[in-house]
Each structure stands twice: as C-alpha cells, then as structure tokens.
C-alpha positions in Angstrom: -21.9 -10.2 28.6 -19.2 -9.3 31.3 -20.2 -6.4 32.8 -22.8 -4.9 30.4 -25.9 -4.1 32.3 -29.1 -4.1 31.0 -29.1 -0.3 32.9 -26.6 0.9 31.2 -28.0 3.6 28.2 -28.7 2.0 24.7 -25.5 3.6 23.1 -23.4 1.8 25.7 -24.6 -0.7 25.2 -24.5 -1.1 21.8 -20.7 0.3 21.8 -20.1 -3.4 24.0 -21.6 -5.3 21.0 -20.0 -4.4 18.7 -16.5 -4.4 20.7 -17.2 -8.0 21.5 -18.2 -8.6 17.0 -15.3 -7.9 15.9 -12.7 -8.5 18.6 -14.2 -12.6 18.8 -14.5 -11.9 14.1 -10.8 -10.6 14.4 -9.5 -13.4 15.9 -11.3 -15.9 13.3 -10.6 -13.3 10.9 -6.2 -13.7 11.9 -5.9 -16.8 12.5 -5.0 -16.0 15.5 -5.1 -19.7 17.3 -4.6 -21.8 14.4 -1.0 -19.9 13.4 -0.2 -20.6 17.6 -0.6 -24.0 17.1 -4.3 -24.4 18.4 -6.9 -26.6 16.9 -9.5 -24.1 17.6 -10.5 -20.7 16.3 -11.9 -19.1 19.9 -11.6 -19.8 23.4 -14.7 -19.8 26.2 -12.7 -17.5 27.9 -13.7 -14.5 29.0 -9.6 -13.9 29.5 -9.2 -13.9 26.1 -12.4 -13.6 23.6 -16.1 -14.5 24.4 -17.9 -16.5 26.9 -21.2 -18.2 25.8 -23.2 -20.2 28.4 -26.4 -21.9 26.4 -29.7 -21.5 27.6 -29.0 -19.0 30.0 -31.5 -16.2 30.8 -30.4 -13.0 28.9 -32.2 -9.6 29.2 -34.7 -8.3 25.9 -32.7 -5.1 25.9 -30.0 -7.5 24.9 -31.4 -9.8 22.8 -33.7 -7.0 21.1 -30.2 -4.7 20.2 -27.7 -7.8 19.5 -30.4 -10.0 17.3 -29.8 -6.3 15.3 -26.5 -6.5 14.7 -25.5 -9.6 15.4 -23.8 -9.1 11.4 -21.5 -5.4 11.7 -18.5 -5.3 13.0 -15.9 -2.0 13.3 -13.0 -2.2 10.3 -10.5 0.3 9.6 -11.9 2.6 7.3 -10.7 1.2 3.6 -10.5 -2.2 4.9 -11.7 -5.3 5.4 -10.5 -6.6 9.1 -12.5 -7.0 11.4 -10.9 -4.3 13.8 -9.4 -6.1 16.9 -11.8 -3.9 19.4 -9.7 -4.4 22.4 -11.8 -3.3 26.0 -11.7 -4.6 29.3 -13.6 -2.9 32.8 -11.5 -0.5 32.9 -11.9 -0.6 36.9 -10.5 -3.6 38.0 -8.4 -3.7 35.1 -7.1 -1.9 32.5 -6.2 -2.4 29.2 -5.0 -0.3 25.2 -8.8 -0.3 24.1 -12.6 0.5 25.4 -13.1 1.2 29.2 -16.7 -0.4 29.4 -17.3 1.4 32.6 -16.3 4.6 30.3 -19.2 4.2 27.7 -22.1 4.9 30.6 -19.5 8.1 31.2 -20.1 8.7 27.3 -22.9 7.8 26.6 -24.8 10.0 28.6 -22.2 13.0 27.5 -24.6 12.7 24.4 -22.5 9.9 22.2 -24.0 7.7 20.0 -22.3 4.5 19.5 -20.1 5.0 16.5 -19.1 8.4 18.9 -18.1 6.7 21.7 -16.1 3.1 19.5 -14.1 6.2 18.0 -13.9 8.2 21.3 -11.9 4.5 22.4 -9.8 3.2 19.3 -9.3 6.4 16.9 -11.4 8.3 14.1 -10.7 6.3 11.4 -12.7 3.5 11.8 -16.3 2.4 10.8 -19.1 -0.2 11.5 -20.1 -2.4 8.8 -22.9 -4.7 8.0 -22.7 -8.1 5.8 -24.7 -10.5 4.8 -21.5 -12.8 3.4 -23.0 -15.0 6.9 -21.8 -18.5 6.4 -19.9 -20.9 8.9 -16.1 -20.5 9.8 -13.6 -22.3 6.5 -11.0 -24.1 7.4 -8.3 -22.6 5.3 -5.1 -25.0 5.9 -5.9 -27.2 2.4 -5.9 -30.3 4.8 -2.4 -31.7 2.6 0.9 -30.4 2.6 1.8 -28.0 -0.4 5.5 -28.6 -2.7 7.2 -28.3 -5.8 5.4 -29.3 -7.7 1.7 -28.4 -7.0 -0.5 -25.9 -8.7 -3.3 -23.7 -7.5 -5.6 -21.2 -6.1 -3.8 -22.5 -2.6 -0.3 -21.5 -4.2 -1.0 -18.7 -5.6 -2.7 -17.5 -2.0 0.8 -18.8 -0.5 2.5 -16.6 -3.5 0.2 -13.3 -2.4 1.1 -13.9 1.7 5.2 -14.2 0.5 5.2 -11.5 -1.1 3.8 -9.1 1.3 5.7 -10.5 3.7 8.6 -9.9 2.0 8.5 -6.1 2.3 9.3 -6.7 5.1 11.4 -9.4 5.1 13.3 -8.2 1.8 15.9 -11.2 1.5 13.1 -14.1 1.6 13.3 -12.9 -2.6 9.8 -11.7 -5.4 7.4 -14.8 -6.4 5.4 -14.7 -9.8 1.8 -15.3 -8.9 1.1 -17.9 -11.1 0.0 -20.7 -9.1 2.6 -22.9 -9.7 4.6 -24.4 -6.8 8.7 -24.1 -8.8 12.1 -24.1 -7.1 12.0 -21.0 -6.6 9.5 -20.5 -4.3 10.9 -23.8 -2.0 13.3 -21.9 -1.7 11.4 -19.2 -0.9 9.7 -21.0 1.5 13.2 -22.6 3.0 14.2 -19.3 4.1 10.9 -18.3 6.2 10.9 -21.4 7.4 14.6 -21.0 9.3 13.4 -17.4 9.8 11.1 -18.5 12.0 12.1 -21.5 13.1 10.2 -24.1 11.4 11.8 -27.3 9.6 13.1 -26.3 6.8 12.4 -28.9 4.1 10.5 -26.4 1.3 7.5 -27.9 2.2 3.8 -26.3 3.5 2.7 -28.2 5.7 -0.1 -27.3 8.5 2.3 -25.5 10.7 4.0 -23.7 7.6 0.6 -22.2 6.1 -0.6 -20.8 9.5 2.4 -19.2 10.1 2.7 -17.7 6.9 -0.7 -16.7 7.8 0.0 -15.1 11.1 3.5 -13.1 10.0 0.8 -12.2 6.7 -1.7 -11.1 8.9 1.0 -9.1 11.2 3.4 -7.0 8.5 -1.0 -6.4 6.6 -1.9 -4.6 10.1 1.1 -2.4 10.2 1.1 -2.1 6.8 -2.1 0.1 7.3 -1.0 1.6 10.7 2.1 3.4 8.5 1.1 3.3 5.5 3.7 1.3 4.4 5.5 4.0 6.3 5.4 5.8 3.2 3.8 7.7 0.3 4.3 6.7 -3.1 3.4 9.7 -5.6 2.7 10.4 -8.9 0.2 8.1 -10.0 -2.6 8.2 -11.3 -5.1 5.4 -11.1 -7.4 2.9 -13.4 -10.1 2.9 -11.2 -11.6 6.5 -12.3 -15.8 5.7 -11.8 -17.5 6.1 -15.5 -19.8 8.0 -14.0 -23.1 6.3 -14.4 -23.6 2.1 -13.0 -23.1 -0.9 -15.1 -25.4 -3.3 -15.8 -25.7 -7.0 -17.6 -26.1 -5.3 -21.7 -23.7 -2.5 -21.0 -20.3 -3.3 -23.1 -17.3 -1.6 -23.3 -13.6 -0.4 -21.2 -15.5 -0.2 -18.3 -17.4 -3.3 -17.8 -13.7 -5.2 -18.8 -12.2 -3.3 -16.3 -14.5 -4.9 -13.9 -14.4 -8.3 -15.3 -10.7 -7.8 -14.9 -10.7 -6.9 -11.4 -13.4 -10.4 -10.6 -11.4 -12.7 -12.4 -8.3 -11.2 -10.3 -10.3 -10.9 -6.9 -11.5 -14.8 -7.5 -8.0 -16.4 -7.3 -8.2 -15.3 -3.4 -12.0 -16.4 -3.2 -13.6 -19.4 -3.9 -16.9 -17.4 -3.2 -16.7 -15.8 -6.8 -16.8 -16.9 -10.0 -14.2 -15.8 -12.9 -16.2 -13.8 -15.9 -14.2 -13.6 -19.5 -12.8 -10.5 -19.9 -14.7 -9.4 -23.4 -16.4 -6.2 -22.6 -19.2 -7.7 -23.0 -22.0 -7.4 -19.6 -23.3 -10.9 -19.5 -24.8 -13.2 -16.9 -22.0 -14.8 -15.7 -20.6 -11.3 -14.7 -23.5 -10.0 -13.5 -23.2 -14.0 -10.8 -19.3 -12.6 -10.2 -20.2 -9.0 -9.5 -23.7 -11.0 -7.1 -21.0 -13.0 -5.3 -18.5 -9.7 -4.2 -21.3 -7.9 -3.3 -21.9 -10.7 -0.9 -18.2 -10.5 0.3 -17.9 -7.0 0.7 -21.5 -7.1 2.3 -23.4 -4.6 -0.4 -26.7 -4.6 -2.1 -26.1 -7.9 -4.4 -28.1 -6.7 -7.2 -25.6 -7.8 -9.7 -24.8 -4.1 -10.7 -22.0 -1.6 -10.7 -22.3 1.4 -8.7 -20.5 3.7 -7.2 -20.1 1.4 -4.0 -19.7 -1.4 -5.8 -16.7 0.7 -8.0 -14.8 1.6 -5.2 -15.0 -1.7 -3.1 -13.7 -3.5 -6.2 -11.1 -1.2 -7.5 -10.2 -1.3 -3.7 -9.9 -5.1 -3.5 -8.6 -5.1 -5.9 -6.2 -2.8 -5.2 -5.0 -4.9 -2.1 -4.5 -7.3 -4.2 -2.3 -5.7 -6.5 0.1 -4.3 -4.1 0.4 -7.9 -2.2 1.3 -9.6 -5.8 3.7 -6.2 -7.2 1.9 -4.9 -10.4 5.1 -2.7 -11.8 7.1 -5.1 -14.3 8.6 -8.1 -12.8 11.2 -7.9 -13.2 12.4 -10.0 -16.5 10.6 -10.1 -19.8 7.7 -12.1 -20.7 7.2 -13.9 -23.7 5.7 -16.4 -25.3 5.5 -19.5 -23.4 4.9 -17.5 -20.6 1.9 -17.8 -17.8 -0.1 -16.5 -14.6 -1.0 -13.7 -14.1 1.8 -11.0 -15.2 0.4 -12.6 -18.9 -3.4 -11.2 -18.2 -2.2 -8.6 -16.9 -0.3 -7.7 -20.4 -3.2 -8.9 -22.4 -5.5 -6.3 -20.0 -2.9 -3.4 -20.8 -3.3 -4.6 -25.4 -7.3 -5.1 -25.2 -7.4 -1.5 -23.4 -4.9 0.7 -25.9 -6.9 -1.7 -28.7 -9.8 0.2 -27.7 -8.5 3.9 -28.3 -5.9 2.6 -31.2 -7.9 1.0 -34.2 -5.0 -0.6 -35.8 -4.3 -2.5 -32.9 -6.2 -6.6 -32.1 -8.3 -7.6 -29.5 -6.9 -10.6 -27.1 -8.5 -12.8 -24.9 -7.7 -12.1 -21.3 -6.4 -16.0 -20.3 -2.7 -15.7 -18.6 -1.2 -18.0 -22.1 1.3 -15.7 -23.7 0.6 -17.8 -27.0 0.6 -16.4 -30.7 -2.2 -14.4 -30.9 0.0 -12.1 -27.7 3.0 -12.5 -30.0 1.6 -10.5 -32.4 -0.4 -7.8 -30.5 2.4 -7.4 -28.7 4.1 -6.3 -31.8 1.7 -4.3 -33.1 1.3 -2.3 -30.5 5.1 -1.8 -30.5 5.5 -0.7 -34.1 2.6 1.9 -33.2 4.3 2.6 -30.2 7.6 2.9 -31.9 9.9 0.2 -30.2 11.6 -2.4 -31.2 9.1 -5.0 -31.8 10.4 -8.5 -30.8 7.3 -9.1 -30.1 8.5 -9.4 -25.7 7.5 -7.3 -23.4 10.6 -5.6 -21.8 10.9 -3.1 -19.6 10.2 -0.8 -21.8 7.4 -1.8 -23.3 5.7 -2.5 -20.1 5.8 1.2 -19.0 4.9 2.0 -22.8 1.5 -0.3 -22.3 1.5 1.3 -18.3 0.9 4.3 -19.9 -1.3 3.7 -22.5 -3.7 2.1 -19.9 -3.0 5.0 -17.3 -4.3 7.8 -20.2 -7.1 5.5 -21.6 -8.5 5.0 -18.4 -8.7 9.4 -17.1 -9.7 10.1 -20.5 -6.4 11.3 -21.8 -6.1 10.6 -24.8 -8.1 11.6 -28.0 -8.8 7.7 -30.4 -5.2 7.0 -31.9 -3.5 10.0 -30.2 -0.5 8.7 -28.9 0.5 9.5 -25.4 2.5 12.9 -25.7 1.8 14.0 -29.2 1.8 17.9 -29.2 -1.9 19.0 -29.2 -1.1 22.7 -29.9 -0.3 25.9 -28.2 -2.1 26.0 -24.7 -2.5 28.4 -22.2 -4.5 30.0 -19.7 -8.5 29.6 -21.0 -8.0 26.8 -23.3 -10.2 23.7 -21.9 -10.7 19.9 -23.1 -8.9 16.4 -23.1 -5.2 17.8 -24.2 -5.3 19.8 -20.9 -5.5 16.5 -19.0 -3.0 15.7 -20.2 -0.9 18.4 -20.0 -2.2 18.4 -16.0 -1.2 14.7 -15.6 2.3 15.3 -16.7 2.8 18.5 -14.5 1.1 16.7 -11.4 3.0 13.7 -11.5 6.2 15.9 -11.9 5.1 17.8 -9.2 6.0 14.8 -6.6 10.1 15.2 -8.1 9.9 18.6 -8.3 8.9 20.4 -5.4 9.0 23.6 -7.2 6.2 22.7 -9.1 2.5 23.0 -7.3 0.0 19.7 -7.1 -2.8 20.6 -9.6 -6.2 19.4 -10.3 -6.7 17.3 -13.3 -9.4 18.7 -14.2 -9.1 19.8 -17.9 -9.4 23.6 -16.9 -6.4 25.7 -18.0 -6.6 28.3 -14.7 -4.8 30.4 -12.9 -2.6 27.0 -11.2 -2.2 25.4 -13.9 -0.5 28.7 -15.5 1.8 29.2 -12.3 2.4 25.2 -12.4 3.9 25.5 -15.8 5.4 29.2 -15.1 7.0 26.4 -12.0 8.2 23.7 -14.5 9.4 26.7 -16.7 11.3 28.2 -14.3 13.1 24.4 -13.3 14.4 24.0 -16.6 15.4 26.6 -17.8 12.5 27.5 -20.4 10.2 31.3 -20.9 8.3 31.1 -18.4 6.0 32.6 -19.5 3.0 30.6 -18.4 2.3 29.5 -22.2 2.9 25.6 -23.5 3.8 25.8 -27.2 6.2 22.5 -29.0 9.5 23.6 -26.6 7.6 23.3 -23.6 5.3 19.9 -24.1 8.3 18.6 -26.0 9.9 19.1 -22.4 7.3 18.3 -20.0 6.5 15.0 -22.1 10.3 14.2 -21.6 10.6 15.0 -17.7 7.5 13.1 -16.9 9.0 9.7 -19.5 12.2 10.0 -16.9 10.2 10.1 -14.5 7.6 7.8 -15.1 9.8 5.1 -15.7 11.7 5.7 -12.7 9.0 4.8 -10.7 7.3 7.6 -7.9 9.1 9.1 -5.4 9.0 7.5 -2.1 9.2 9.8 1.1 8.5 8.8 5.2 6.3 10.6 6.6 7.2 12.8 9.1 5.9 16.1 11.1 7.5 18.9 13.5 6.9 19.4 16.1 3.9 21.3 17.1 5.4 23.9 19.3 3.9 23.4 22.3 4.2 19.9 24.6 1.2 17.5 24.0 -0.6 15.6 27.1 -3.5 14.1 29.1 -6.3 15.6 27.9 -5.4 17.2 24.4 -6.9 15.7 21.2 -6.0 16.0 17.4 -4.3 15.0 14.6 -0.6 15.8 16.7 -1.8 13.4 18.9 -3.3 11.1 16.8 0.7 11.1 14.9 2.2 10.7 18.1 0.0 7.2 18.8 1.0 6.0 14.9 4.5 6.3 16.1 4.1 4.6 19.3 2.0 1.9 17.9 4.5 1.6 15.4 7.1 1.3 17.3 5.5 -1.4 19.5 5.6 -3.7 16.9 9.2 -3.7 17.3 10.3 -2.7 20.7 7.8 -5.3 22.9 8.6 -2.8 26.0 6.6 0.3 24.4 3.0 -0.1 25.4 0.4 1.0 23.0 -3.5 2.2 23.1 -4.0 2.2 19.5 -4.2 5.5 16.7 -6.6 7.8 18.5 -7.2 11.4 18.6 -7.1 12.0 22.2 -4.4 12.2 25.0 -6.0 9.8 27.4 -4.7 7.8 30.5 -3.2 5.0 28.3 -1.8 7.8 25.8 0.1 8.9 28.9 0.7 5.2 29.5 2.7 4.8 26.2 4.1 7.9 26.4 6.3 7.5 30.2 6.7 3.5 28.2 8.8 5.0 25.2 10.2 7.1 27.4 11.5 4.8 29.8 12.8 2.4 27.3 15.0 5.0 25.7 16.1 6.8 28.6 14.5 9.5 29.0 12.4 11.8 31.4 9.5 9.6 32.0 6.8 12.5 32.4 4.2 11.2 30.3 4.4 14.4 27.9 5.6 14.9 24.5 7.7 17.5 24.6 10.4 18.5 22.1 12.7 16.0 23.3 10.8 13.2 23.3 9.2 14.5 19.6 12.4 14.2 18.6 12.7 10.7 20.1 10.2 9.5 18.4 10.9 10.3 15.2 14.1 9.4 15.2 13.3 6.0 16.3 10.9 5.2 14.0 13.2 6.7 11.5 15.8 4.3 12.6 13.3 1.3 11.6 12.0 2.2 8.7 15.4 3.0 7.0 16.5 -0.1 8.2 16.6 -3.8 7.8 13.4 -5.0 10.3 14.2 -6.6 13.4 15.1 -10.6 12.6 15.6 -10.5 8.9 18.7 -11.5 9.3 22.3 -10.0 8.5 22.5 -6.4 7.6 23.6 -6.8 4.0 23.5 -4.1 1.2 20.8 -4.0 -0.9 21.0 -5.2 -4.1 22.7 -3.1 -7.4 19.8 -3.1 -9.3 17.4 0.0 -9.1 14.9 -0.6 -6.8 12.0 0.7 -8.6 11.2 3.9 -7.2 13.1 7.5 -6.7 14.4 9.1 -3.4 14.5 12.3 -1.9 14.7 13.8 1.3 12.6 12.7 3.6 13.1 9.0 2.5 14.1 6.1 3.9 15.3 2.7 4.5 18.1 -0.2 2.3 17.9 2.0 -0.9 18.8 5.1 0.5 21.8 3.0 2.9 22.7 1.9 -0.5 22.9 5.2 -1.6 25.0 6.7 1.2 27.7 4.0 0.8 28.6 3.9 -3.3 28.7 7.9 -2.0 31.3 7.7 0.5 32.5 5.4 -2.2 33.7 8.1 -4.9 34.5 10.0 -1.9 37.4 8.0 -0.9 37.9 7.7 -4.6 38.4 11.2 -4.9 39.6 11.6 -1.3 36.7 14.4 -0.8 36.5 13.7 3.1 32.9 14.8 3.1 31.3 11.3 4.3 27.5 10.4 4.8 25.9 8.8 7.8 25.3 5.0 6.0 21.8 5.1 8.2 19.9 5.0 5.3 17.3 9.0 6.0 18.0 10.9 3.6 18.8 13.8 4.8 19.9 17.2 3.8 23.0 16.1 3.9 22.4 13.2 1.8 20.4 16.2 -0.6 23.6 18.6 -0.3 25.8 15.4 -1.8 23.2 14.3 -4.6 23.2 17.6 -5.8 26.8 18.2 -5.5 26.6 14.6 -7.7 24.8 15.6 -10.4 26.2 19.1 -11.3 29.7 17.3 -10.9 28.9 14.6 -14.4 26.5 16.3 -16.1 23.1 15.1 -14.5 20.0 18.2 -14.0 20.1 19.5 -10.5 17.0 18.1 -9.0 18.2 15.9 -5.5 15.8 13.9 -6.6 17.9 10.1 -7.6 15.8 8.7 -10.0 16.6 5.6 -11.9 19.6 7.9 -14.1 21.3 9.1 -10.7 21.3 5.8 -9.3 22.9 4.0 -12.1 24.9 6.7 -12.7 26.5 6.8 -8.9 27.0 2.9 -9.0 28.6 3.1 -12.0 31.6 5.2 -10.5 31.0 3.8 -7.3 32.6 0.7 -8.8 35.4 2.3 -9.8 36.0 3.2 -5.8 40.1 2.6 -4.9 41.9 5.2 -3.0 43.1 3.1 -0.3 45.7 5.8 0.7 42.7 8.0 1.6 41.2 8.0 5.8 38.3 6.8 6.3 35.4 9.0 6.6 32.8 9.7 9.2 29.6 12.0 8.7 26.6 13.1 10.7 23.3 13.5 8.2 20.8 14.0 10.9 17.4 15.4 10.3 
C-alpha cells in the first residue's frame, strides 16, 4: 500500500484505498497498456500502478477496509469510467493529484474519505459500488475486421470512430449499422494515416487499440469540457413516468425502456436485447436485471427512478457517440440498421397517441410495413406521403416523439394546434405545450426569459409571452390568442429545424485576482481551462478539476504563464485570465491540433444554430463568407476569420439579415446560413482590396 500506514486515521486509509482501486481500474477500463502495444492490462510497479506481493503480512485494519470497499471506485458524477485518481506521497514526490501524507491532515481535521477525495480531485466526483465483479474481457475480437464483416464488433468501432470524428472532422461520420462497408474502410484508412499506422483499411490489433485509446482520450476531454459547448432548446424523452415499471406493465414507458435496452445491448454482450413491444415480460425483466448488474444497482428487474435515470443516461451517451440527428440522407425501403430502428421507435410512439397510425415492429428492417406506416404518418401531419423519411419527416417524427414523451399533447392532437386563448391563470397540457415552445425559443432569443414547463400560466409565463410579443412586433399583452400562438409555433418550427444554438462556456473575470488559498467556482473554472489547454499543450501542467487553489494549481498556472510568455507569478489576474480564455477559445474555434490541413468546412448546414459565444469551424466558414460578400459590395468592413462569434460577427449578421430581409435576430439559423452562403457564391470583386478585421471578445 505504499506509504499508507495502519496508524493513520481510518478515513485517510479509506481515501487512499479508494484512490488505488480507481487508478488500477482506470488503467484497465481505458486499456491504457494494450493501446500502447503491450500485452498486459496492469503493471506490478508502484511507479505506474500498484504493487502486490502474494503472502505478505498485512494489517488487520487494512484487510477489514479492503474487504469492505474492494468493489467500489471513484468516478465523475454522471459517468461510468473509473476516475484516474493520480496520487503520490506528497513529501519526497510531488504530483498533480492526491498527496497521501496530506490525507492524514484532512482526516484529522474531520473530513471523511469522500470529502478528502473531493478536496484533491474536485467536487464532481462520487464513490460508487459495483456488483459487476468478473474477469477482464479482452476487447480485441481476436482476428482483424475488414470490409464485408458484420456484427457488434463493427458497431462498436463505428460508434467509437463517430465520437472521434467530433474532434477529427476530416474522418467523416459513419452509419452505426454493424456493416463494414466501403465508407468505413476509407474512414479507417484516414484514421490510420493520422495516427501513423499502416493505412490498409483493416482493423487489426494495433488499429483496434489505437481507436480505443483515441476514443477514451476524446471522451475524457468531452467529460472535462462538456464538448466545450452547451446546446439548449430541447426537452428530453427521458422524463421518469412517476412510478416504477415492472413485469406485467404495458405502455409507452415500457417501450422506451425496451428501446434503450435494445440499443445498449449492441455495445454490451451481457445485456440481452428485448423486443420493443410495450409489454414488460420475462425477457424485459432479464434485460433490466442484466443492466442493473452492469451499473452496480440492485438487480430486481424493476425500473424505478434510479434505474430509469441510469438507463437514459447510458442511452444518451450511446446516442451522442452514434449521432441521433437526421442521418444526412433519406431513410427508405430496403435500408437496415440503427437509424431504421430509431424511425420505427418514433413511429410506435406516435401510434400510441394517434389512432389513425399503425404500430410497427422495431427490427431495423425498412420493409413494406414500415413504409406504409411512414406514409400514414406523413398524411396525418401534412407531409408528402412518399414513404421516405427525409429531413422534414425525420424532424416531425422527433417532434411528435418529444411532445408525447413529455405529455404535451392530448390524444390525436397535432402539435401546434391552437387550443383556445391562454392567459395568466390557465393551466393544463396546452400551457405545457406553450411553455415548451417558449423554452426552446429562449435559447435563440436572449430577450425571452427561460421558464419552467409546469403547466401553470403564472407571472413568469406572462413575462415570457410579453417578451416574445415585443420581439416579434405583436401586442405585448401577455395573452396568447390565435395570432400569438401561430407566430410562436412558426418560430419554434424554424428554430427547431435549425437545431440547437451552440455556444462555448466562457466566463467574465471575477473582479479580483485568484491565488493560492482561494476556493470556489471561479477557481474551478480556471482549473477547467488549464485542464483543457493542457490536453493540447504538453508544457502546461494540470492537477485536475478542483475548487481549491492549492500549490499544485499555482504550479499549473506558472506553467501556463511560462508557455505563453506572461509574468510567471502563479496568480490569475486579469491578464492571465484573459489569456487562458483566449487560448481556450482559439482551441475550441479551430480544428484540433493534428487534424491535418485547415480547410474550409463544407457548405452544408452544420445542424445547429450560432450566436454570440459560439466557436468553431462553422463560425469561421460564416466569417469567410461574410468577408466574401463585403468584397463583393466593396464594403470594407471585414471580420477576423478566427472562428469566434464575437460582437463584430453578431453586428455583421444583424446587418446582413436587415439588408436581405431576414428576421433580425443576430442568430444564424439554417435560413440565414443558406442565404449568406448563396450570396457569398456570387462574390467576385477583384478590384476590392482584401480586408482585415478584429473580432476580439
């Protein structure tokens, strides 16, 4: 146990044992050594992992504690990966993580083991217990995967490559259908070239573990930064139904559970895939129990709130990796795979609320029954009834699913149907629908306040309605009559079709320097920036996310200041704060280091809206187009093409929207994007000088 001694306070011992268990599990979970070409999962060296000598005498207190907590580990809240709980003695060796001798002081001060761990690793960690105790499976399937192969191993690779593509866009997104086709071969070749492997398009052992390693790396960064962005304006379909679901139950709640389990079963052989039929039978119970065991939950086969939340969280994680938005091309008869399953699931959900719609099987095969159901759905909702799921049909399917899952619609009621005049004092499902539309629009129009979706038309809803009416030139009386309702639903449809507005998390200087000894959210934000930047700049040290400005953070700040030629005092004053933010934004705004040549993003709509605070290649493309237009009209007002949507970019967007008769919002939705793109295509002004601009935040 290294320097951990039996005379230490028990809570210090517990904190150290938790850290040692989690570090070892993290090495195994992330396949750290196999990804580097080694044939083992863990070492027998205290310099790297743990050290164990069979038969050595151990102290009774150590045996008691270890026997009690051997199946626990530390993780970040909302994740399943064991946390990398780096530690050292803190006297002869220094490190960014836990100082073992320091745990004694913490315990003597009255901290328990969890408080000690949070002191060193941040407040967003927890200790969990798992019942999933078994041998370590060898993830590589044993033989190379290549074009023509099928199955869950191929699905796993597709899911991982799609997640990697978010940070390496040039790889290209794949359909997660379990089929190793030509597109996947090309993606694998691009991946292999990027990471110095033989570019043959075959996933052998080296490529498998390199994909695993990069996947773990970008997922870790995603946990740290929440993708560097926050997307708003969408209710989830994961609202707990209010009471446990168990064998014998039926209905849409059961269908949701079954669909989530069926999706997760593709990525875990321990979870059997149930039929999505809305009937909670023995097969569903068995799948629920298997999932509960995998999550360390009580394996009773009953879906209470904890199991529901865990299921939805894991399903969302899988969807974020696979991509759950419109797949980019129409889905039609003859198609197979996960995208078809999602279409069928949406159709089943719609059929639960609309008597005219047939119920289909969720089998991943787009046959005649699915085509007929799509046609009926399209007819019901005023779409072209061709039986093909294009973007408009996809969006309507998703809209109907979200509305039903969140109890916004009465049976056979279509979204957007005027329910009669609503005003302060009204209540019920129609108010919930109104509040949902306003909630979504608040992410696009900052003047509209964010409100709760509770079905009660109170003062907050009245204020939001008035703000909307002012925004769109309606009588601001706070009452929703036919004109206001029609306008709200129309704007909601436009905004929702454009996707969520995505902005980068950035904060203002707190007003006073941060230094060693300080605590709080501003310190945590600095540690977050340092951790993010350190991922791309190895010279920058990091101690992990923490709310405590301790000596290790001082060292980390100094390393950042040294790397970027600032006064090296270890204090985060306004200059260092701004530098941290600018480096962070520059990274978030650009292609990731190592992505190859910086090329202009494609002209297709990126699938999300942009507003002040957004960053990324899509913003850079927008700036390039607006500069092309400025040259076309010899305007002379040019933007910095830095991928950062600051005040100057917003002003240019507003001016463009005004000049070309688009709703003046300062938000780039799909219509604004396409119009700017089309006008930029006309740009040809050779006599106009190139411009330069400054769009600093």
